[in-house]
C-alpha positions in Angstrom: 0.0 0.0 -0.1 1.1 3.5 -0.8 1.2 5.5 2.4 0.9 9.1 0.8 -0.2 12.3 2.3 -3.5 11.8 0.5 -4.1 8.3 2.1 -3.6 9.8 5.6 -5.7 12.8 5.0 -8.6 10.7 3.9 -8.3 8.8 7.2 -8.4 12.2 9.0 -11.5 13.2 7.0 -13.1 10.0 8.1 -12.4 11.0 11.7 -13.9 14.4 11.1 -17.1 12.9 9.9 -17.7 11.4 13.4 -18.3 14.7 14.7 -21.7 15.1 13.0 -23.8 17.9 14.1 -23.0 18.1 17.7 -19.9 20.4 16.9 -22.1 23.3 15.6 -21.3 26.1 15.2 -17.9 24.9 14.9 -16.7 23.0 11.8 -16.1 19.3 11.7 -12.4 18.5 12.0 -10.4 15.4 12.3 -6.7 14.6 13.0 -4.1 11.9 12.7 -0.7 11.4 14.2 1.8 9.3 12.2 5.2 8.2 13.4 7.6 6.2 11.2 4.7 5.4 8.8 2.6 4.1 11.7 -0.6 5.7 12.9 -0.2 6.1 16.6 -3.1 8.3 17.4 -6.2 9.9 16.0 -9.0 12.4 17.1 -11.9 14.4 16.3 -13.9 17.3 17.5 -16.9 15.7 19.0 -19.0 18.5 20.3 -19.0 22.2 20.6 -17.0 23.1 23.8 -15.2 19.8 23.6 -11.6 18.9 22.7 -10.5 20.0 19.4 -9.4 17.3 16.9 -5.6 18.1 17.3 -6.0 18.1 21.3 -7.9 14.9 21.2 -5.3 13.1 19.1 -2.4 14.5 21.1 -4.2 13.3 24.3 -4.6 9.9 22.8 -0.9 9.3 22.3 0.1 6.3 24.2 4.0 6.4 23.9 6.9 8.9 23.9 7.4 10.1 20.3 9.4 12.7 18.4 9.7 13.8 14.9 5.9 12.7 14.1 3.7 14.2 11.4 0.2 15.6 12.3 -2.5 15.4 9.7 -5.5 17.6 10.2 -8.3 18.6 8.0 -8.5 22.2 8.8 -5.9 24.8 9.9 -5.4 24.6 13.6 -7.0 27.3 15.5 -5.1 30.3 17.0 -7.8 31.4 19.2 -8.7 31.0 22.9 -12.4 30.3 23.3 -13.9 27.5 25.2 -10.6 25.7 24.6 -6.9 26.6 24.3 -5.5 27.5 20.9 -4.7 24.3 19.1 -1.6 26.0 17.5 -0.2 26.1 21.2 -0.4 22.4 21.5 1.5 21.6 18.4 5.1 21.2 20.0 8.2 20.9 17.9 9.4 18.3 20.4 6.7 16.0 19.1 6.2 17.1 15.5 8.5 17.9 12.8 5.8 18.4 10.2 2.2 19.3 10.0 -0.1 18.5 7.1 -3.1 20.7 6.7 -6.2 20.0 4.4 -7.3 23.6 4.0 -7.1 27.1 5.7 -9.5 28.2 8.3 -11.9 31.0 6.8 -13.1 32.3 10.2 -11.0 35.6 11.0 -11.3 35.0 14.6 -9.7 31.6 14.7 -7.3 31.4 11.7 -3.6 32.0 11.9 -2.5 28.8 13.5 -0.4 28.0 10.3 2.0 30.9 10.8 2.3 30.1 14.7 3.2 26.6 13.8 5.8 27.4 10.9 7.2 30.0 13.4 8.3 27.2 15.8 10.2 25.6 12.9 7.9 22.9 12.1 7.4 22.2 8.4 3.9 22.8 7.2 2.3 21.4 3.9 -1.1 23.0 3.1 -4.0 22.1 0.7 -3.8 18.3 0.7 -7.2 17.0 -0.4 -8.3 20.6 -0.1 -11.7 20.2 -2.0 -12.5 17.0 0.1 -11.7 18.9 3.4 -13.8 21.8 2.4 -16.8 19.6 1.3 -17.3 18.2 4.8 -18.0 21.8 6.0 -19.8 23.4 3.2 -22.1 25.6 5.4 -19.2 26.7 7.4 -17.0 27.9 4.5 -20.1 29.5 2.7 -20.9 31.4 5.8 -17.3 32.9 6.3 -16.4 33.3 2.7 -19.7 34.7 1.3 -20.8 36.5 4.5 -24.1 34.9 4.4 -25.8 31.5 5.4 -25.7 28.5 3.4 -29.2 28.3 1.6 -31.0 25.0 1.0 -34.1 25.0 -1.2 -36.3 22.0 -0.2 -39.1 21.0 -2.5 -41.8 18.2 -2.4 -43.0 17.5 -5.9 -45.4 15.1 -7.8 -43.8 13.2 -10.6 -45.5 15.7 -13.0 -43.8 18.6 -11.2 -46.2 20.1 -9.0 -46.0 21.3 -5.4 -49.7 21.7 -4.7 -53.1 21.4 -6.3 -54.4 24.4 -8.2 -56.3 25.8 -4.9 -53.0 25.5 -3.0 -53.7 22.3 -1.1 -50.5 20.2 -0.6 -51.0 17.9 2.3 -49.5 15.5 1.9 -47.5 14.9 -1.3 -44.8 12.8 0.1 -44.9 9.8 2.4 -44.3 9.7 6.2 -40.5 8.5 5.6 -39.8 11.5 3.4 -41.3 13.8 6.0 -39.3 12.3 8.6 -36.2 13.0 6.5 -37.4 16.7 6.3 -37.8 16.8 10.0 -34.1 15.8 10.5 -33.0 18.3 7.7 -34.9 21.1 9.7 -33.1 20.0 12.8 -29.8 20.5 11.1 -30.6 24.1 10.1 -30.5 27.4 12.1 -33.6 29.0 10.4 -36.5 28.1 8.0 -38.2 30.5 5.6 -41.8 30.2 3.9 -44.0 32.5 2.2 -47.3 34.2 3.0 -49.3 31.7 0.7 -47.8 28.6 2.4 -48.6 29.9 5.9 -52.2 30.7 4.7 -52.9 27.4 3.0 -51.2 24.8 5.2 -50.7 26.6 8.7 -47.6 24.6 9.3 -45.5 24.2 12.6 -42.2 24.1 10.8 -40.6 22.0 13.6 -38.4 19.0 13.7 -41.2 17.1 15.4 -39.0 16.0 18.2 -36.0 14.6 16.2 -33.7 17.5 17.2 -33.7 21.3 17.6 -36.2 23.4 16.0 -35.2 26.2 13.5 -36.0 29.7 13.9 -38.9 30.6 11.6 -38.5 33.5 9.2 -41.7 34.9 7.3 -42.2 37.6 4.8 -45.4 39.1 6.1 -46.4 41.4 3.3 -49.4 43.6 4.4 -49.8 41.7 7.8 -51.6 38.9 6.3 -50.5 36.1 8.8 -53.2 35.2 11.2 -52.3 36.2 14.9 -52.8 32.4 15.9 -50.8 31.0 13.1 -48.5 28.2 14.1 -45.3 29.9 12.8 -45.8 32.8 15.1 -43.5 31.8 18.0 -41.4 33.8 20.4 -38.3 33.5 18.4 -39.9 33.9 15.0 -38.6 36.6 12.7 -41.2 38.7 11.0 -40.1 40.7 8.0 -42.8 43.3 7.6 -43.9 45.4 4.6 -42.0 48.5 6.3 -38.8 46.7 5.8 -39.5 45.2 2.2 -38.8 46.7 -1.3 -40.2 46.0 -4.7 -37.0 44.1 -5.4 -37.1 40.5 -4.3 -33.3 39.9 -4.3 -33.1 42.9 -1.9 -35.7 41.5 0.3 -33.7 38.2 0.5 -30.7 40.0 1.3 -32.2 41.6 4.2 -32.9 38.1 5.7 -29.3 36.9 4.8 -27.7 39.9 6.4 -29.8 39.6 9.5 -28.9 36.0 9.7 -25.2 36.7 9.2 -25.2 39.2 12.0 -26.8 36.7 14.3 -24.2 34.0 13.3 -26.9 31.8 11.9 -25.1 29.7 9.3 -27.9 27.7 7.5 -31.3 28.8 5.9 -33.8 26.2 4.7 -36.3 27.6 2.2 -39.6 25.5 2.1 -41.7 27.5 -0.2 -43.9 28.1 -1.8 -43.7 28.7 -5.5 -43.2 32.5 -5.4 -40.5 32.3 -2.8 -38.6 29.5 -4.5 -38.8 31.5 -7.7 -37.2 34.7 -6.1 -34.3 32.7 -4.6 -33.7 30.9 -8.0 -33.9 34.2 -10.0 -31.5 35.8 -7.6 -29.1 33.0 -7.8 -29.1 32.8 -4.0 -29.1 29.1 -3.2 -26.2 26.5 -2.6 -28.3 23.2 -2.5 -31.5 21.9 -4.0 -33.2 19.1 -2.3 -36.3 17.7 -4.3 -38.5 15.1 -2.8 -40.6 13.2 -5.6 -43.7 11.2 -4.7 -45.2 8.8 -7.3 -48.4 11.0 -7.8 -49.8 12.7 -10.9 -52.3 15.5 -10.5 -52.3 16.8 -14.1 -52.7 20.5 -13.2 -51.4 22.4 -10.0 -48.9 24.8 -8.6 -45.3 24.7 -9.8 -42.3 25.5 -7.6 -41.1 27.9 -10.3 -43.3 30.6 -11.6 -41.4 32.2 -14.3 -40.1 30.9 -17.8 -36.4 29.8 -18.4 -35.1 28.6 -21.6 -33.8 25.0 -21.7 -30.4 26.4 -22.7 -30.1 28.1 -19.3 -27.7 26.2 -16.9 -28.4 26.5 -13.3 -24.9 25.3 -12.4 -26.1 22.3 -10.7 -24.3 19.0 -10.0 -25.8 15.7 -8.9 -24.8 15.0 -5.2 -27.0 12.2 -4.0 -30.1 10.0 -4.5 -31.9 8.6 -1.8 -35.1 6.3 -1.5 -38.0 6.5 1.0 -40.0 3.6 0.1 -41.6 4.7 -3.1 -40.5 8.4 -2.9 -37.2 9.6 -4.3 -35.1 12.5 -3.0 -32.5 14.0 -5.3 -29.8 16.5 -3.9 -28.1 18.9 -6.3 -25.3 21.1 -5.2 -24.4 24.6 -6.9 -21.1 24.3 -8.6 
């Protein structure tokens, strides 16, 4: 077997993936310590406030070493928050080389790379960079684009409708698809719907007990939302007509700026068609999740209200296909 930097970094990525959602708002990070081509320790960031991956891997060392190599998926932090800076833990008495997957985009935490180099330790950067970034898409989008990561979630019939002509849409997909959506909601900071969706469905927009509930965001033009609507909770964010303009993109950016100020990293958009159309036309989305149910209604409401040419490329790449009994979920990522 060829024990290359890429080989060890893939193992570090596997460590990072163990962190799951408990690390939020931190990124998922994995680390591996190699000595004489032998893996002697590994670690990952398991939860927010817990040990970082580098600290965990160092703690797990069972023997005296020197001249070892540390592989880590993200630049070690140079910030004292709930834990000490990881860059201070990387001692030249232990390590002669550090291999980093990608730089940290967070201006508060980055800078560890320079600290490590200043100690005389060799640093190699951008090993499996794209793969290391992919495990933290939401995190990188938030800090590099100064806005939350945006997911459009659509439930559709086979003939492309999200509701009947009168707006009725309960239920297009089956209970297994809906449970998948509940998990998706629990992984997001905020969820946004339009007035018509609230009026027709009066949804709760919760995770239904599978995890935390997202903050509900609502565009309330002309105060059309009923006072007893299920979406009106203590922490709901209502954008009234006083804050809105005639430009849908500017209205969306009001929400995105507000979320960025509050350090909310992920926005889930659940419709309806007018809202989806505004986000698509504004080119403001990062991921498209479409649940297809084996139903045909012939006429109804589409998730996109305008007209596009077949020649227009939305810049989507197929990421994943999942099956929930007879329903299919297709996930696309923005290139």
